Phi, psi and omega in degrees: 000129182286135176274160175293140182274122177252349180208146176206144172258129177235107181042056179273133179234131176223131182237147173237093184065236179280353183267127173262110185277317180237124192247093183042056182279124172238129178206161175236137168254126183263158172294128186137217180241111183255130175260131180249113191233139178173163181291173167301133185089355179294340177113009185299313185289324174299317178299317174306309177305314186291323183292339181265357174085022183271346173223159182256136172293143172286323176219159171093178180227139173235132176233151170223128179053034173083001176265134174294130187291338179266306188285330184240042187303316183294327176294317181298317187287348176276353183241355184237134170249156186225134176240105181279154180303315184263099183282142174228121185231160167277104183299333177286341185273159172279166179302318179296309178302318175303312188291322184294319183293316179298323181298320179292320175298326179281339185083023177265164176305127170250035171302124178305319180298315181293315184296322173298323175297315175303319172298316176294328175301319183274011177067040167259106183299164191294334177299329182276346186292323186254010178273146175300138178298326178306338181260013179277149171282171182300318177300315176300312179298327175289324178288333177291319178298321180292323177298323173296322176295338184265001179297138180082010180051064181289155173277336179228134171241133174261122175247119180258103181056056190294335181250008178298141175066020180247150184285163181312321185291315179293324175299319175296322177296318180299312183297326173294326178290319177295317176297322174292318185288333177285314183285315189267338184232010170061033182268136175264154183231149168235109188248120174260119183210155173256005184259078188299318179303335181287315182296325179298329180291326197242334187281146173248354177215136180240144178235099183261126185244150170203129183045044171080008176244159176274132175267317182189150173220159170139193174285156185296321183296321175299320187283323172307316192277336182273330185283156181269078188275014171290332181231127356284157174294163182238138185251129177242145171246122182246121178260109182219161179227123356280140182285335183290325184289321175294323180300320180301305185294330180285328184307327187267002185278139182288335184282349189260126176272315181207147179216150180207155175254115176236127183050039176084353179253154176277129173247114191240119176269118193248130175254003171215102181299313179300315175299319173304312182293327178287314188288323187306309183304314182298316185289329175294320173297316179296325179278359176053048182245170180246138178266119174263320184196145170217128182216155178266146171297337176206157187286167180303311185298319174298323175292322179290323176299313183293318176297319175300316180294326187287333180282346182281000000 
């Protein structure tokens, strides 16, 4: 089922002197959770700034919720919240005071009761509400930033590297919050991140960029089926018992380029990822074997991105 398109770039070009940051970029932002992917310098931050009306495109048109991102930027900012990668707070203020100040600046409700509920929503417990922000951990500061982005009940929240510099536990908490806010509060997200396995877990639409251009966009399954993922090959590590019988069945499969047994596990070089994933359970059943673990050397999303860059 196609999700509603809430934002679009049409042939957007943005130059900074002799540097072309966005090069006739066309993309769609869907209602749901969108992942914005690209190397440093791919144009992701420029695209975000342009979508918020902070910079003007040289050519083309960008819209969010039907509003022109440059001409109608104030209307857009009433519908959009932002969590920037580099957070800035007044460290002498409490979390509640910081949030109340930002609410007043944005023209949102500064009701203490509502703001406390918002802090609880992002899993900052009541003890943190009146504590100085300077005493917050990195994870707590990130959740406070997310609370700021949620002021005014936005329809779309843009997150720029939301899990950067966080430990694994706090990264998981942020991702769980995003999923919860999307499902329970119908808030859409555009997440710029270089941690692709995390995006793969929560996003339902992906936008792949390189050197200011669109490489590919859509659902992961669509991109896997469309792209020529036979190059580069993908490596799987499969732990099964008995390993030899499964290896015998796999040797004749057209999706397998090469296989070997190392330290009791199958190391399989695959030239058709989707076919391999479909065939492996059937072959294990035919071999009357038991599967302990199967994992890729890299995620599907990493594979799609690397393949897309090489195709350019």
